[in-house]
GUDREN-558895 format. One record per residue (C-alpha): chain; y, x, z. Coordinates in nm, 3 decimals. Last residue first. Layout:
REM GUDREN-558895
<rec cadena="A" north="Y" east="X" up="Z"/>
...
REM end
This chain:
REM GUDREN-558895
<rec cadena="A" north="14.249" east="10.083" up="7.059"/>
<rec cadena="A" north="14.085" east="10.283" up="7.339"/>
<rec cadena="A" north="14.142" east="10.038" up="7.623"/>
<rec cadena="A" north="13.995" east="9.753" up="7.424"/>
<rec cadena="A" north="13.673" east="9.947" up="7.364"/>
<rec cadena="A" north="13.638" east="10.042" up="7.730"/>
<rec cadena="A" north="13.671" east="9.677" up="7.835"/>
<rec cadena="A" north="13.411" east="9.570" up="7.577"/>
<rec cadena="A" north="13.137" east="9.804" up="7.700"/>
<rec cadena="A" north="12.878" east="9.786" up="7.425"/>
<rec cadena="A" north="12.523" east="9.685" up="7.327"/>
<rec cadena="A" north="12.528" east="9.606" up="6.957"/>
<rec cadena="A" north="12.335" east="9.288" up="6.878"/>
<rec cadena="A" north="12.005" east="9.277" up="6.686"/>
<rec cadena="A" north="11.836" east="9.019" up="6.910"/>
<rec cadena="A" north="12.040" east="8.724" up="6.785"/>
<rec cadena="A" north="11.988" east="8.821" up="6.423"/>
<rec cadena="A" north="11.812" east="8.500" up="6.318"/>
<rec cadena="A" north="11.844" east="8.479" up="5.943"/>
<rec cadena="A" north="12.061" east="8.260" up="5.714"/>
<rec cadena="A" north="12.360" east="8.336" up="5.936"/>
<rec cadena="A" north="12.569" east="8.032" up="6.045"/>
<rec cadena="A" north="12.890" east="8.048" up="5.851"/>
<rec cadena="A" north="13.220" east="8.193" up="5.979"/>
<rec cadena="A" north="13.316" east="8.355" up="5.650"/>
<rec cadena="A" north="13.263" east="8.712" up="5.772"/>
<rec cadena="A" north="12.945" east="8.619" up="5.954"/>
<rec cadena="A" north="12.809" east="8.481" up="5.626"/>
<rec cadena="A" north="12.889" east="8.806" up="5.443"/>
<rec cadena="A" north="12.710" east="8.988" up="5.721"/>
<rec cadena="A" north="12.398" east="8.777" up="5.678"/>
<rec cadena="A" north="12.386" east="8.819" up="5.300"/>
<rec cadena="A" north="12.435" east="9.198" up="5.317"/>
<rec cadena="A" north="12.172" east="9.230" up="5.587"/>
<rec cadena="A" north="11.923" east="9.025" up="5.389"/>
<rec cadena="A" north="11.988" east="9.243" up="5.082"/>
<rec cadena="A" north="11.951" east="9.565" up="5.276"/>
<rec cadena="A" north="11.633" east="9.487" up="5.476"/>
<rec cadena="A" north="11.367" east="9.637" up="5.250"/>
<rec cadena="A" north="11.587" east="9.918" up="5.116"/>
<rec cadena="A" north="11.693" east="10.020" up="5.464"/>
<rec cadena="A" north="11.345" east="10.003" up="5.620"/>
<rec cadena="A" north="11.299" east="10.370" up="5.703"/>
<rec cadena="A" north="11.567" east="10.347" up="5.976"/>
<rec cadena="A" north="11.772" east="10.026" up="5.957"/>
<rec cadena="A" north="12.025" east="10.160" up="6.214"/>
<rec cadena="A" north="12.336" east="10.008" up="6.058"/>
<rec cadena="A" north="12.549" east="9.698" up="6.013"/>
<rec cadena="A" north="12.842" east="9.706" up="6.254"/>
<rec cadena="A" north="13.122" east="9.452" up="6.255"/>
<rec cadena="A" north="13.492" east="9.465" up="6.330"/>
<rec cadena="A" north="13.660" east="9.128" up="6.347"/>
<rec cadena="A" north="13.905" east="8.890" up="6.187"/>
<rec cadena="A" north="14.177" east="8.682" up="6.348"/>
<rec cadena="A" north="14.461" east="8.796" up="6.123"/>
<rec cadena="A" north="14.600" east="9.028" up="6.395"/>
<rec cadena="A" north="14.272" east="9.213" up="6.406"/>
<rec cadena="A" north="14.004" east="9.184" up="6.673"/>
<rec cadena="A" north="13.816" east="9.472" up="6.836"/>
<rec cadena="A" north="13.710" east="9.300" up="7.158"/>
<rec cadena="A" north="13.344" east="9.244" up="7.066"/>
<rec cadena="A" north="13.213" east="9.470" up="6.792"/>
<rec cadena="A" north="13.036" east="9.210" up="6.580"/>
<rec cadena="A" north="12.665" east="9.267" up="6.521"/>
<rec cadena="A" north="12.389" east="9.381" up="6.293"/>
<rec cadena="A" north="12.204" east="9.672" up="6.457"/>
<rec cadena="A" north="11.869" east="9.752" up="6.301"/>
<rec cadena="A" north="11.553" east="9.757" up="6.513"/>
<rec cadena="A" north="11.359" east="10.049" up="6.664"/>
<rec cadena="A" north="11.558" east="10.018" up="6.984"/>
<rec cadena="A" north="11.678" east="10.381" up="6.966"/>
<rec cadena="A" north="11.803" east="10.322" up="6.615"/>
<rec cadena="A" north="11.686" east="10.529" up="6.317"/>
<rec cadena="A" north="11.946" east="10.605" up="6.051"/>
<rec cadena="A" north="11.745" east="10.777" up="5.770"/>
<rec cadena="A" north="11.847" east="11.123" up="5.651"/>
<rec cadena="A" north="11.766" east="11.257" up="5.307"/>
<rec cadena="A" north="11.588" east="11.547" up="5.135"/>
<rec cadena="A" north="11.469" east="11.533" up="4.779"/>
<rec cadena="A" north="11.259" east="11.694" up="4.509"/>
<rec cadena="A" north="11.255" east="11.569" up="4.152"/>
<rec cadena="A" north="11.038" east="11.507" up="3.846"/>
<rec cadena="A" north="10.755" east="11.749" up="3.925"/>
<rec cadena="A" north="10.491" east="11.711" up="3.654"/>
<rec cadena="A" north="10.144" east="11.710" up="3.801"/>
<rec cadena="A" north="9.858" east="11.904" up="3.644"/>
<rec cadena="A" north="9.811" east="12.120" up="3.949"/>
<rec cadena="A" north="9.581" east="12.416" up="3.932"/>
<rec cadena="A" north="9.285" east="12.401" up="4.171"/>
<rec cadena="A" north="9.094" east="12.213" up="3.900"/>
<rec cadena="A" north="8.855" east="11.920" up="3.869"/>
<rec cadena="A" north="9.030" east="11.696" up="4.122"/>
<rec cadena="A" north="9.351" east="11.712" up="3.919"/>
<rec cadena="A" north="9.646" east="11.619" up="4.134"/>
<rec cadena="A" north="9.710" east="11.301" up="4.333"/>
<rec cadena="A" north="9.603" east="11.370" up="4.693"/>
<rec cadena="A" north="9.561" east="11.746" up="4.704"/>
<rec cadena="A" north="9.850" east="11.807" up="4.458"/>
<rec cadena="A" north="10.085" east="11.582" up="4.654"/>
<rec cadena="A" north="9.977" east="11.765" up="4.973"/>
<rec cadena="A" north="10.074" east="12.095" up="4.804"/>
<rec cadena="A" north="10.409" east="11.950" up="4.692"/>
<rec cadena="A" north="10.481" east="11.842" up="5.049"/>
<rec cadena="A" north="10.415" east="12.191" up="5.177"/>
<rec cadena="A" north="10.627" east="12.338" up="4.897"/>
<rec cadena="A" north="10.920" east="12.118" up="5.004"/>
<rec cadena="A" north="10.874" east="12.230" up="5.363"/>
<rec cadena="A" north="10.880" east="12.591" up="5.261"/>
<rec cadena="A" north="11.192" east="12.519" up="5.054"/>
<rec cadena="A" north="11.382" east="12.415" up="5.362"/>
<rec cadena="A" north="11.661" east="12.184" up="5.250"/>
<rec cadena="A" north="11.980" east="12.216" up="5.460"/>
<rec cadena="A" north="12.210" east="12.303" up="5.171"/>
<rec cadena="A" north="12.091" east="11.992" up="4.987"/>
<rec cadena="A" north="12.240" east="11.774" up="5.266"/>
<rec cadena="A" north="12.602" east="11.890" up="5.224"/>
<rec cadena="A" north="12.698" east="11.600" up="4.994"/>
<rec cadena="A" north="12.606" east="11.360" up="5.269"/>
<rec cadena="A" north="12.906" east="11.457" up="5.475"/>
<rec cadena="A" north="12.949" east="11.625" up="5.813"/>
<rec cadena="A" north="12.584" east="11.739" up="5.821"/>
<rec cadena="A" north="12.322" east="11.584" up="6.049"/>
<rec cadena="A" north="12.131" east="11.853" up="6.236"/>
<rec cadena="A" north="11.759" east="11.894" up="6.162"/>
<rec cadena="A" north="11.539" east="11.849" up="6.466"/>
<rec cadena="A" north="11.415" east="11.496" up="6.396"/>
<rec cadena="A" north="11.199" east="11.615" up="6.108"/>
<rec cadena="A" north="10.991" east="11.424" up="5.854"/>
<rec cadena="A" north="10.715" east="11.489" up="5.603"/>
<rec cadena="A" north="10.612" east="11.137" up="5.499"/>
<rec cadena="A" north="10.698" east="11.143" up="5.127"/>
<rec cadena="A" north="10.541" east="11.107" up="4.784"/>
<rec cadena="A" north="10.690" east="10.897" up="4.501"/>
<rec cadena="A" north="10.454" east="10.857" up="4.205"/>
<rec cadena="A" north="10.595" east="10.784" up="3.863"/>
<rec cadena="A" north="10.529" east="10.552" up="3.566"/>
<rec cadena="A" north="10.812" east="10.553" up="3.309"/>
<rec cadena="A" north="10.980" east="10.220" up="3.224"/>
<rec cadena="A" north="11.330" east="10.366" up="3.215"/>
<rec cadena="A" north="11.417" east="10.194" up="3.546"/>
<rec cadena="A" north="11.130" east="10.370" up="3.715"/>
<rec cadena="A" north="10.771" east="10.246" up="3.728"/>
<rec cadena="A" north="10.593" east="10.274" up="4.062"/>
<rec cadena="A" north="10.307" east="10.441" up="4.246"/>
<rec cadena="A" north="10.416" east="10.486" up="4.605"/>
<rec cadena="A" north="10.245" east="10.758" up="4.804"/>
<rec cadena="A" north="10.300" east="10.802" up="5.182"/>
<rec cadena="A" north="10.175" east="11.105" up="5.367"/>
<rec cadena="A" north="10.129" east="11.088" up="5.746"/>
<rec cadena="A" north="10.183" east="11.440" up="5.889"/>
<rec cadena="A" north="9.955" east="11.728" up="5.984"/>
<rec cadena="A" north="9.783" east="11.764" up="5.649"/>
<rec cadena="A" north="9.437" east="11.891" up="5.550"/>
<rec cadena="A" north="9.240" east="11.776" up="5.854"/>
<rec cadena="A" north="9.415" east="11.434" up="5.867"/>
<rec cadena="A" north="9.736" east="11.250" up="5.954"/>
<rec cadena="A" north="9.709" east="10.885" up="5.845"/>
<rec cadena="A" north="9.762" east="10.797" up="5.482"/>
<rec cadena="A" north="9.970" east="10.515" up="5.335"/>
<rec cadena="A" north="9.906" east="10.418" up="4.975"/>
<rec cadena="A" north="10.128" east="10.183" up="4.770"/>
<rec cadena="A" north="10.006" east="10.044" up="4.440"/>
<rec cadena="A" north="10.218" east="9.868" up="4.178"/>
<rec cadena="A" north="10.167" east="9.546" up="3.985"/>
<rec cadena="A" north="10.123" east="9.526" up="3.607"/>
<rec cadena="A" north="10.380" east="9.374" up="3.369"/>
<rec cadena="A" north="10.578" east="9.694" up="3.331"/>
<rec cadena="A" north="10.269" east="9.864" up="3.200"/>
<rec cadena="A" north="10.067" east="10.115" up="3.391"/>
<rec cadena="A" north="9.956" east="10.477" up="3.382"/>
<rec cadena="A" north="9.880" east="10.710" up="3.671"/>
<rec cadena="A" north="9.600" east="10.950" up="3.578"/>
<rec cadena="A" north="9.820" east="11.173" up="3.359"/>
<rec cadena="A" north="10.041" east="11.218" up="3.669"/>
<rec cadena="A" north="10.418" east="11.212" up="3.705"/>
<rec cadena="A" north="10.571" east="11.339" up="4.028"/>
<rec cadena="A" north="10.852" east="11.244" up="4.268"/>
<rec cadena="A" north="10.894" east="11.454" up="4.577"/>
<rec cadena="A" north="11.018" east="11.364" up="4.920"/>
<rec cadena="A" north="11.148" east="11.523" up="5.241"/>
<rec cadena="A" north="11.270" east="11.333" up="5.550"/>
<rec cadena="A" north="11.548" east="11.389" up="5.802"/>
<rec cadena="A" north="11.584" east="11.141" up="6.089"/>
<rec cadena="A" north="11.949" east="11.074" up="6.182"/>
<rec cadena="A" north="12.004" east="10.908" up="6.517"/>
<rec cadena="A" north="12.148" east="10.570" up="6.614"/>
<rec cadena="A" north="12.202" east="10.444" up="6.968"/>
<rec cadena="A" north="12.563" east="10.334" up="6.949"/>
<rec cadena="A" north="12.636" east="10.518" up="7.272"/>
<rec cadena="A" north="13.006" east="10.535" up="7.204"/>
<rec cadena="A" north="13.188" east="10.869" up="7.180"/>
<rec cadena="A" north="13.553" east="10.805" up="7.235"/>
<rec cadena="A" north="13.864" east="10.769" up="7.021"/>
<rec cadena="A" north="13.767" east="10.417" up="6.903"/>
<rec cadena="A" north="13.786" east="10.493" up="6.531"/>
<rec cadena="A" north="13.669" east="10.854" up="6.548"/>
<rec cadena="A" north="13.386" east="10.807" up="6.797"/>
<rec cadena="A" north="13.274" east="10.494" up="6.619"/>
<rec cadena="A" north="13.268" east="10.673" up="6.286"/>
<rec cadena="A" north="13.064" east="10.956" up="6.443"/>
<rec cadena="A" north="12.809" east="10.708" up="6.582"/>
<rec cadena="A" north="12.780" east="10.543" up="6.235"/>
<rec cadena="A" north="12.709" east="10.870" up="6.049"/>
<rec cadena="A" north="12.335" east="10.802" up="6.025"/>
<rec cadena="A" north="12.409" east="10.486" up="5.829"/>
<rec cadena="A" north="12.782" east="10.431" up="5.773"/>
<rec cadena="A" north="12.782" east="10.055" up="5.753"/>
<rec cadena="A" north="13.084" east="9.983" up="5.966"/>
<rec cadena="A" north="13.226" east="9.648" up="5.850"/>
<rec cadena="A" north="13.599" east="9.590" up="5.901"/>
<rec cadena="A" north="13.776" east="9.257" up="5.879"/>
<rec cadena="A" north="14.138" east="9.145" up="5.820"/>
<rec cadena="A" north="14.253" east="9.466" up="5.663"/>
<rec cadena="A" north="14.550" east="9.678" up="5.561"/>
<rec cadena="A" north="14.437" east="10.024" up="5.436"/>
<rec cadena="A" north="14.673" east="10.300" up="5.546"/>
<rec cadena="A" north="14.676" east="10.643" up="5.377"/>
<rec cadena="A" north="14.714" east="11.004" up="5.493"/>
<rec cadena="A" north="14.669" east="11.256" up="5.218"/>
<rec cadena="A" north="14.408" east="11.529" up="5.252"/>
<rec cadena="A" north="14.508" east="11.871" up="5.105"/>
<rec cadena="A" north="14.344" east="11.936" up="4.768"/>
<rec cadena="A" north="14.049" east="12.167" up="4.713"/>
<rec cadena="A" north="13.785" east="11.909" up="4.621"/>
<rec cadena="A" north="14.028" east="11.667" up="4.453"/>
<rec cadena="A" north="14.232" east="11.356" up="4.544"/>
<rec cadena="A" north="14.137" east="11.389" up="4.910"/>
<rec cadena="A" north="14.193" east="11.085" up="5.131"/>
<rec cadena="A" north="14.261" east="11.065" up="5.501"/>
<rec cadena="A" north="14.233" east="10.725" up="5.664"/>
<rec cadena="A" north="14.407" east="10.469" up="5.886"/>
<rec cadena="A" north="14.239" east="10.129" up="5.893"/>
<rec cadena="A" north="14.484" east="9.839" up="5.916"/>
<rec cadena="A" north="14.629" east="9.564" up="6.132"/>
<rec cadena="A" north="14.405" east="9.580" up="6.440"/>
<rec cadena="A" north="14.518" east="9.399" up="6.752"/>
<rec cadena="A" north="14.669" east="9.602" up="7.034"/>
<rec cadena="A" north="14.922" east="9.336" up="7.125"/>
<rec cadena="A" north="15.207" east="9.537" up="6.979"/>
<rec cadena="A" north="15.021" east="9.575" up="6.648"/>
<rec cadena="A" north="14.739" east="9.816" up="6.570"/>
<rec cadena="A" north="14.675" east="10.086" up="6.312"/>
<rec cadena="A" north="14.317" east="10.195" up="6.349"/>
<rec cadena="A" north="14.161" east="10.540" up="6.331"/>
<rec cadena="A" north="14.062" east="10.835" up="6.112"/>
<rec cadena="A" north="13.858" east="10.676" up="5.835"/>
<rec cadena="A" north="13.756" east="10.943" up="5.585"/>
<rec cadena="A" north="13.810" east="10.916" up="5.209"/>
<rec cadena="A" north="13.647" east="11.150" up="4.961"/>
<rec cadena="A" north="13.550" east="10.831" up="4.773"/>
<rec cadena="A" north="13.738" east="10.501" up="4.770"/>
<rec cadena="A" north="13.547" east="10.228" up="4.580"/>
<rec cadena="A" north="13.741" east="9.910" up="4.502"/>
<rec cadena="A" north="13.547" east="9.585" up="4.462"/>
<rec cadena="A" north="13.672" east="9.409" up="4.147"/>
<rec cadena="A" north="13.366" east="9.180" up="4.102"/>
<rec cadena="A" north="13.263" east="9.399" up="3.805"/>
<rec cadena="A" north="13.295" east="9.696" up="4.038"/>
<rec cadena="A" north="13.061" east="9.529" up="4.285"/>
<rec cadena="A" north="12.813" east="9.449" up="4.008"/>
<rec cadena="A" north="12.815" east="9.811" up="3.888"/>
<rec cadena="A" north="12.757" east="9.937" up="4.243"/>
<rec cadena="A" north="12.468" east="9.686" up="4.287"/>
<rec cadena="A" north="12.307" east="9.814" up="3.967"/>
<rec cadena="A" north="12.345" east="10.177" up="4.078"/>
<rec cadena="A" north="12.200" east="10.076" up="4.414"/>
<rec cadena="A" north="11.893" east="9.926" up="4.240"/>
<rec cadena="A" north="11.844" east="10.218" up="4.000"/>
<rec cadena="A" north="11.844" east="10.463" up="4.290"/>
<rec cadena="A" north="11.604" east="10.243" up="4.485"/>
<rec cadena="A" north="11.335" east="10.223" up="4.208"/>
<rec cadena="A" north="11.177" east="9.912" up="4.350"/>
<rec cadena="A" north="10.856" east="9.811" up="4.523"/>
<rec cadena="A" north="10.693" east="9.499" up="4.655"/>
<rec cadena="A" north="10.477" east="9.378" up="4.940"/>
<rec cadena="A" north="10.378" east="9.043" up="5.094"/>
<rec cadena="A" north="10.221" east="8.855" up="4.806"/>
<rec cadena="A" north="10.105" east="9.184" up="4.657"/>
<rec cadena="A" north="9.833" east="9.192" up="4.921"/>
<rec cadena="A" north="9.845" east="9.391" up="5.240"/>
<rec cadena="A" north="9.605" east="9.632" up="5.413"/>
<rec cadena="A" north="9.370" east="9.719" up="5.132"/>
<rec cadena="A" north="9.121" east="9.963" up="5.275"/>
<rec cadena="A" north="9.041" east="10.330" up="5.233"/>
<rec cadena="A" north="8.824" east="10.497" up="5.499"/>
<rec cadena="A" north="8.794" east="10.873" up="5.495"/>
<rec cadena="A" north="8.510" east="11.120" up="5.521"/>
<rec cadena="A" north="8.610" east="11.308" up="5.206"/>
<rec cadena="A" north="8.958" east="11.246" up="5.071"/>
<rec cadena="A" north="8.990" east="10.998" up="4.775"/>
<rec cadena="A" north="9.193" east="11.168" up="4.508"/>
<rec cadena="A" north="9.448" east="10.904" up="4.402"/>
<rec cadena="A" north="9.532" east="10.798" up="4.047"/>
<rec cadena="A" north="9.227" east="10.567" up="4.034"/>
<rec cadena="A" north="9.363" east="10.333" up="4.303"/>
<rec cadena="A" north="9.079" east="10.284" up="4.560"/>
<rec cadena="A" north="8.862" east="9.970" up="4.556"/>
<rec cadena="A" north="8.532" east="10.152" up="4.593"/>
<rec cadena="A" north="8.437" east="10.097" up="4.231"/>
<rec cadena="A" north="8.764" east="10.246" up="4.115"/>
<rec cadena="A" north="9.095" east="10.058" up="4.095"/>
<rec cadena="A" north="9.320" east="10.074" up="3.785"/>
<rec cadena="A" north="9.051" east="9.934" up="3.564"/>
<rec cadena="A" north="9.265" east="9.660" up="3.409"/>
<rec cadena="A" north="9.048" east="9.382" up="3.553"/>
<rec cadena="A" north="9.112" east="9.513" up="3.899"/>
<rec cadena="A" north="8.832" east="9.613" up="4.134"/>
<rec cadena="A" north="8.746" east="9.427" up="4.455"/>
<rec cadena="A" north="8.666" east="9.651" up="4.751"/>
<rec cadena="A" north="8.797" east="9.431" up="5.031"/>
<rec cadena="A" north="8.913" east="9.072" up="5.003"/>
<rec cadena="A" north="9.223" east="9.045" up="5.219"/>
<rec cadena="A" north="9.239" east="8.803" up="5.510"/>
<rec cadena="A" north="9.336" east="9.030" up="5.804"/>
<rec cadena="A" north="9.628" east="9.198" up="5.630"/>
<rec cadena="A" north="9.796" east="8.870" up="5.542"/>
<rec cadena="A" north="9.926" east="8.808" up="5.895"/>
<rec cadena="A" north="10.112" east="9.145" up="5.888"/>
<rec cadena="A" north="10.201" east="9.272" up="6.235"/>
<rec cadena="A" north="9.932" east="9.509" up="6.366"/>
<rec cadena="A" north="9.733" east="9.593" up="6.059"/>
<rec cadena="A" north="10.054" east="9.630" up="5.858"/>
<rec cadena="A" north="10.209" east="9.861" up="6.118"/>
<rec cadena="A" north="9.900" east="10.079" up="6.128"/>
<rec cadena="A" north="9.938" east="10.137" up="5.755"/>
<rec cadena="A" north="10.281" east="10.290" up="5.821"/>
<rec cadena="A" north="10.080" east="10.589" up="5.940"/>
<rec cadena="A" north="10.127" east="10.761" up="6.271"/>
<rec cadena="A" north="10.357" east="11.034" up="6.401"/>
<rec cadena="A" north="10.513" east="10.825" up="6.677"/>
<rec cadena="A" north="10.857" east="10.858" up="6.517"/>
<rec cadena="A" north="10.713" east="10.742" up="6.188"/>
<rec cadena="A" north="10.602" east="10.407" up="6.336"/>
<rec cadena="A" north="10.966" east="10.315" up="6.396"/>
<rec cadena="A" north="11.034" east="9.956" up="6.287"/>
<rec cadena="A" north="10.694" east="9.792" up="6.319"/>
<rec cadena="A" north="10.635" east="9.921" up="6.669"/>
<rec cadena="A" north="10.297" east="10.092" up="6.685"/>
<rec cadena="A" north="9.993" east="9.985" up="6.884"/>
<rec cadena="A" north="9.693" east="10.214" up="6.829"/>
<rec cadena="A" north="9.475" east="10.214" up="6.519"/>
<rec cadena="A" north="9.402" east="10.582" up="6.494"/>
<rec cadena="A" north="9.234" east="10.787" up="6.771"/>
<rec cadena="A" north="9.406" east="11.120" up="6.816"/>
<rec cadena="A" north="9.215" east="11.437" up="6.745"/>
<rec cadena="A" north="9.523" east="11.624" up="6.625"/>
<rec cadena="A" north="9.437" east="11.600" up="6.257"/>
<rec cadena="A" north="9.380" east="11.225" up="6.282"/>
<rec cadena="A" north="9.066" east="11.047" up="6.403"/>
<rec cadena="A" north="8.926" east="10.713" up="6.278"/>
<rec cadena="A" north="8.712" east="10.881" up="6.007"/>
<rec cadena="A" north="9.029" east="10.994" up="5.841"/>
<rec cadena="A" north="9.228" east="10.678" up="5.776"/>
<rec cadena="A" north="9.376" east="10.565" up="5.444"/>
<rec cadena="A" north="9.572" east="10.239" up="5.422"/>
<rec cadena="A" north="9.634" east="10.053" up="5.097"/>
<rec cadena="A" north="9.925" east="9.831" up="4.992"/>
<rec cadena="A" north="9.919" east="9.615" up="4.676"/>
<rec cadena="A" north="10.262" east="9.591" up="4.521"/>
<rec cadena="A" north="10.477" east="9.329" up="4.345"/>
<rec cadena="A" north="10.728" east="9.486" up="4.109"/>
<rec cadena="A" north="11.098" east="9.561" up="4.084"/>
<rec cadena="A" north="11.158" east="9.854" up="3.850"/>
<rec cadena="A" north="11.539" east="9.863" up="3.874"/>
<rec cadena="A" north="11.654" east="9.725" up="3.538"/>
<rec cadena="A" north="11.321" east="9.615" up="3.390"/>
<rec cadena="A" north="11.166" east="9.429" up="3.679"/>
<rec cadena="A" north="11.519" east="9.345" up="3.804"/>
<rec cadena="A" north="11.579" east="9.115" up="3.508"/>
<rec cadena="A" north="11.890" east="8.972" up="3.672"/>
<rec cadena="A" north="11.785" east="8.632" up="3.808"/>
<rec cadena="A" north="11.423" east="8.712" up="3.878"/>
<rec cadena="A" north="11.504" east="9.049" up="4.040"/>
<rec cadena="A" north="11.772" east="8.885" up="4.257"/>
<rec cadena="A" north="11.534" east="8.606" up="4.354"/>
<rec cadena="A" north="11.254" east="8.843" up="4.453"/>
<rec cadena="A" north="11.477" east="9.080" up="4.649"/>
<rec cadena="A" north="11.644" east="8.781" up="4.813"/>
<rec cadena="A" north="11.304" east="8.647" up="4.926"/>
<rec cadena="A" north="11.213" east="8.980" up="5.083"/>
<rec cadena="A" north="11.555" east="8.994" up="5.252"/>
<rec cadena="A" north="11.512" east="8.649" up="5.409"/>
<rec cadena="A" north="11.165" east="8.735" up="5.537"/>
<rec cadena="A" north="11.284" east="9.069" up="5.674"/>
<rec cadena="A" north="11.579" east="8.909" up="5.856"/>
<rec cadena="A" north="11.355" east="8.647" up="6.020"/>
<rec cadena="A" north="11.091" east="8.902" up="6.120"/>
<rec cadena="A" north="11.332" east="9.154" up="6.279"/>
<rec cadena="A" north="11.324" east="9.066" up="6.649"/>
<rec cadena="A" north="10.962" east="8.943" up="6.624"/>
<rec cadena="A" north="10.824" east="9.278" up="6.522"/>
<rec cadena="A" north="10.796" east="9.373" up="6.155"/>
<rec cadena="A" north="10.545" east="9.425" up="5.876"/>
<rec cadena="A" north="10.603" east="9.075" up="5.741"/>
<rec cadena="A" north="10.779" east="9.091" up="5.406"/>
<rec cadena="A" north="10.754" east="9.453" up="5.304"/>
<rec cadena="A" north="10.955" east="9.647" up="5.045"/>
<rec cadena="A" north="10.887" east="10.011" up="4.942"/>
<rec cadena="A" north="11.181" east="10.176" up="4.765"/>
<rec cadena="A" north="11.079" east="10.533" up="4.839"/>
<rec cadena="A" north="11.408" east="10.674" up="4.962"/>
<rec cadena="A" north="11.617" east="10.936" up="4.781"/>
<rec cadena="A" north="11.933" east="10.764" up="4.659"/>
<rec cadena="A" north="11.993" east="10.516" up="4.937"/>
<rec cadena="A" north="11.862" east="10.764" up="5.194"/>
<rec cadena="A" north="12.112" east="11.046" up="5.122"/>
<rec cadena="A" north="12.326" east="11.143" up="4.822"/>
<rec cadena="A" north="12.372" east="10.786" up="4.701"/>
<rec cadena="A" north="12.751" east="10.801" up="4.647"/>
<rec cadena="A" north="12.971" east="11.086" up="4.533"/>
<rec cadena="A" north="13.260" east="11.282" up="4.689"/>
<rec cadena="A" north="13.146" east="11.184" up="5.039"/>
<rec cadena="A" north="13.370" east="11.024" up="5.302"/>
<rec cadena="A" north="13.305" east="10.670" up="5.187"/>
<rec cadena="A" north="13.537" east="10.371" up="5.191"/>
<rec cadena="A" north="13.436" east="10.046" up="5.021"/>
<rec cadena="A" north="13.732" east="9.812" up="4.961"/>
<rec cadena="A" north="13.715" east="9.434" up="4.922"/>
<rec cadena="A" north="14.009" east="9.211" up="4.825"/>
<rec cadena="A" north="13.909" east="8.848" up="4.857"/>
<rec cadena="A" north="13.949" east="8.615" up="4.563"/>
<rec cadena="A" north="13.577" east="8.605" up="4.473"/>
<rec cadena="A" north="13.486" east="8.473" up="4.818"/>
<rec cadena="A" north="13.114" east="8.424" up="4.879"/>
<rec cadena="A" north="13.014" east="8.620" up="4.569"/>
<rec cadena="A" north="13.240" east="8.910" up="4.674"/>
<rec cadena="A" north="13.088" east="8.901" up="5.026"/>
<rec cadena="A" north="12.737" east="8.913" up="4.876"/>
<rec cadena="A" north="12.810" east="9.224" up="4.670"/>
<rec cadena="A" north="13.024" east="9.398" up="4.938"/>
<rec cadena="A" north="12.750" east="9.356" up="5.200"/>
<rec cadena="A" north="12.485" east="9.475" up="4.960"/>
<rec cadena="A" north="12.702" east="9.778" up="4.874"/>
<rec cadena="A" north="12.757" east="9.870" up="5.239"/>
<rec cadena="A" north="12.385" east="9.835" up="5.322"/>
<rec cadena="A" north="12.282" east="10.022" up="5.002"/>
<rec cadena="A" north="12.506" east="10.320" up="5.075"/>
<rec cadena="A" north="12.884" east="10.318" up="5.040"/>
<rec cadena="A" north="12.993" east="10.341" up="5.403"/>
<rec cadena="A" north="13.296" east="10.198" up="5.583"/>
<rec cadena="A" north="13.351" east="9.851" up="5.441"/>
<rec cadena="A" north="13.711" east="9.728" up="5.458"/>
<rec cadena="A" north="13.774" east="9.358" up="5.388"/>
<rec cadena="A" north="14.128" east="9.309" up="5.273"/>
<rec cadena="A" north="14.402" east="9.067" up="5.373"/>
REM end
């Protein structure tokens, strides 16, 4: 009997990858409603990876995932294939006050700092054990830090404080699009079937109300009429990101309070003549607090893409007012060019030529994506109690990772694959359970 994974982003792919390693004979199908993968967070996120920037509920999962990122890169030449690299992290504060006169340095939950309008740097100061024991102001032998310890590709704002907040022992970066493309190729090599333009519509159940299959509608082309199909299954994993609440509503015929919302975020990728590095060198990550010249908290990730080209990913301009589209392919239609231009201007201020008002940055791409942010601030990795198939399997949910999807994806995939085979999870996920009304679930199947 098959494993059905609803959602083809990095969480779904990681689950399929580790599940296929655990049981090479098992049939695995990834079902996604979009016509192409990686059109939201998995394809447009920054790729920043942290080991210990998390609250107690998530620490175990984050530690596992950080180690898996390292081991996967070591085993499969990830440094070259998806730009894996250790990273120094820097925090920038504006004389201890942000643009709205708020004092920086307050308590911020490690999983959802962006909802409070502060910098991710505050998370490191609060949770990372390594942030308190870093030598300040030391330059690198390759000259990529200036005399004040600031990466040379950044324009240091006036009246600001720049400090290293985490060493490369606890931070890393990847080119996320290259990583998910590699995972997809591995899944296909392991005979995982990818069903695009396919939307789950419900469950087929036996006389006892136990799940036998996932019912779905599949389009063979853009303008074709959907065809009803049935996908027999033992287990189902819902890894639909921001669309997880809608999937629950469809499958269980009622709107469940899954507690996940879509947070939209803009990004640009630029190339700068001041940012050069070899594949062997480590990356720099810079997290700025709101300041006089920008109302949000810019993030800048200097990295090398899968082609070995140095790039700077810039983001931090977010909106919780933008409605989530039906499918990821419709996201570009929602992009507000004024917001894109605002982010480009901040990119010029922070990384452009300091000697000229004209930008010397090459714009590589502009993006908009939605991150699945849970109301608890932590991801949800949990069985859906009461939804059991005739073969004794279960329905699981793996979603709500917010801005930490790339960081936590591999650990999530490993843990879910262990749940599927009845093994004790390699990370403590006891506090990441889905809160649900089991009696209502059973009545709706």
